[in-house]
C-alpha positions in Angstrom: 0.0 0.1 0.0 1.3 3.4 -0.8 0.0 6.7 0.8 1.0 10.2 -0.1 0.0 13.1 2.2 0.9 16.8 2.1 0.4 19.6 4.5 2.0 23.0 4.5 5.3 22.4 2.8 5.8 18.8 4.1 5.2 15.8 2.0 4.9 12.3 3.5 5.1 9.2 1.5 4.4 5.9 3.4 4.6 2.5 1.9 3.8 -0.8 3.9 3.0 -4.3 3.3 2.2 -7.5 5.4 5.0 -9.5 3.9 7.6 -11.5 5.8 9.4 -8.5 7.2 12.9 -8.6 8.6 14.9 -7.9 11.7 16.3 -4.4 11.9 19.0 -5.4 14.4 20.0 -8.9 13.5 23.2 -8.7 11.5 23.4 -10.1 8.0 26.0 -12.7 7.0 28.8 -10.1 6.8 28.0 -8.8 10.3 26.3 -5.6 9.3 22.6 -4.8 10.0 20.4 -5.2 7.0 20.4 -2.3 4.6 20.0 -3.1 1.0 21.0 -0.7 -1.7 17.3 0.4 -2.3 16.8 1.4 1.3 20.2 3.2 1.4 19.3 5.1 -1.7 15.8 6.1 -0.5 17.6 7.5 2.8 20.1 9.3 0.8 17.5 10.9 -1.5 15.4 11.9 1.3 18.3 13.6 3.1 19.3 15.3 -0.1 15.7 17.0 -0.1 16.0 18.0 3.6 14.0 15.1 4.7 14.2 11.8 6.5 13.3 8.2 6.1 12.0 5.9 8.9 11.9 2.2 8.6 9.9 -0.3 10.6 9.9 -4.1 10.1 9.3 -7.1 12.2 10.0 -10.7 11.0 6.6 -12.2 10.0 4.7 -8.9 10.3 5.7 -6.8 7.3 7.6 -3.6 6.7 6.7 0.2 6.7 8.9 2.9 5.1 7.9 6.5 5.8 9.6 9.3 3.9 9.0 12.8 5.0 10.2 15.7 3.0 10.3 19.3 3.8 11.9 21.0 0.7 13.6 24.4 1.4 15.0 25.6 -1.8 13.3 26.2 -5.2 15.9 24.0 -7.1 18.8 22.0 -6.0 20.9 19.1 -7.2 21.6 16.0 -5.1 24.9 14.1 -5.0 24.1 12.2 -8.1 23.5 15.5 -10.1 19.7 14.9 -10.3 17.7 18.1 -10.1 14.7 18.5 -7.9 12.2 21.2 -7.2 10.0 21.9 -4.2 6.4 21.2 -4.3 4.0 23.8 -2.8 
């Protein structure tokens, strides 16, 4: 399920499922906590847009990703050179 909400200058995008979920603290085979490339990229993009990403997941109970953006400049480029604009 995907839900997009806005209020004032903030935009929230929430994505959740009732899939198998995963442990946020249990290390992977290399000893690091789970953080796939997709989740890392979402967190980086949110940060580049003056936002944040929150992740909740429980084994056997699904996963929720919440991205909250509060853009503060009309146009900016993130670290990959992609251009973004604020939405008001």
